[in-house]
C-alpha positions as CSV (number, residue, x, y, z in Angstrom):
1,M,124.1,-55.1,155.9
2,N,125.7,-57.3,158.5
3,W,126.3,-56.1,162.0
4,H,128.5,-57.8,164.6
5,L,126.5,-58.2,167.9
6,Q,128.7,-55.8,169.8
7,D,128.4,-53.1,167.0
8,A,124.6,-53.6,166.9
9,K,124.4,-53.0,170.7
10,N,126.6,-50.0,170.6
11,N,124.8,-48.4,167.6
12,L,121.2,-49.5,168.1
13,S,119.7,-46.2,166.9
14,K,121.8,-46.3,163.7
15,L,120.9,-50.0,163.2
16,V,117.1,-49.1,163.4
17,Q,117.5,-46.2,161.1
18,Q,119.3,-48.4,158.5
19,A,116.6,-51.0,158.8
20,R,113.9,-48.3,158.1
21,E,115.8,-46.7,155.2
22,K,117.8,-49.5,153.6
23,G,115.9,-52.6,154.5
24,P,116.6,-55.6,156.7
25,Q,119.8,-55.6,158.8
26,T,121.4,-58.9,159.9
27,I,123.1,-59.2,163.3
28,T,125.8,-61.9,163.4
29,L,127.1,-63.8,166.3
30,R,130.5,-65.4,165.9
31,G,130.3,-64.8,162.2
32,K,127.0,-66.5,161.7
33,P,123.6,-64.8,161.2
34,A,121.7,-64.7,164.5
35,A,118.9,-62.1,164.0
36,V,117.4,-59.7,161.6
37,V,116.1,-56.2,162.3
38,L,113.2,-55.1,160.1
39,A,111.3,-51.9,159.8
40,A,107.8,-52.2,161.3
41,E,106.1,-51.9,157.9
42,D,108.2,-54.8,156.6
43,Y,107.4,-56.9,159.6
44,D,103.6,-56.2,159.3
45,R,103.7,-57.0,155.6
46,L,105.5,-60.3,156.2
47,S,103.4,-61.4,159.1
48,G,100.2,-60.8,157.3
49,K,99.0,-58.0,159.6
50,T,98.1,-55.7,156.7
51,K,94.5,-55.8,155.5
52,T,93.4,-57.7,152.4
53,L,91.8,-55.6,149.7
54,A,88.4,-56.9,150.7
55,E,89.0,-56.0,154.4
56,Y,90.2,-52.5,153.3
57,L,87.1,-51.9,151.2
58,L,84.8,-53.1,153.9
59,T,86.3,-50.7,156.5
60,G,85.5,-47.7,154.3
61,P,83.7,-44.6,155.6
62,V,80.3,-45.1,157.3
63,W,77.4,-43.8,155.3
64,D,75.3,-41.3,157.1
65,D,71.5,-41.6,156.9
66,S,70.9,-39.1,154.2
67,F,73.5,-40.7,151.9
68,A,72.0,-44.2,152.5
69,E,68.5,-42.8,151.7
70,E,69.8,-41.3,148.5
71,V,71.4,-44.6,147.4
72,N,68.2,-46.5,148.2
73,R,66.1,-43.9,146.3
74,R,67.9,-44.5,143.0
75,P,66.3,-46.8,140.4
76,D,67.5,-50.3,140.1
77,T,68.4,-49.8,136.4
78,M,71.0,-47.4,135.2
79,L,69.7,-44.4,133.3
80,R,71.8,-43.0,130.6
81,D,71.5,-39.5,129.5
82,I,73.4,-39.8,126.2
83,D,72.3,-40.0,122.5
84,L,73.7,-42.9,120.6
């Protein structure tokens, strides 16, 4: 949606709400696009501030000592308890 600068100033809370609910909102100055208001989530996504999948996986929960010991105690080969 396009907003004239004066309308955007007079209705800032509505402008922000529209950006969050309906997507980017363009503010025009003398009929030409001058600025765009984005929801914070959209801005983070576009600016690359969100974590990559690898970063997300590496920041998982910390293993406590007993869980780490259990993982280290497991055999290196997978055991299968099924009859083929």
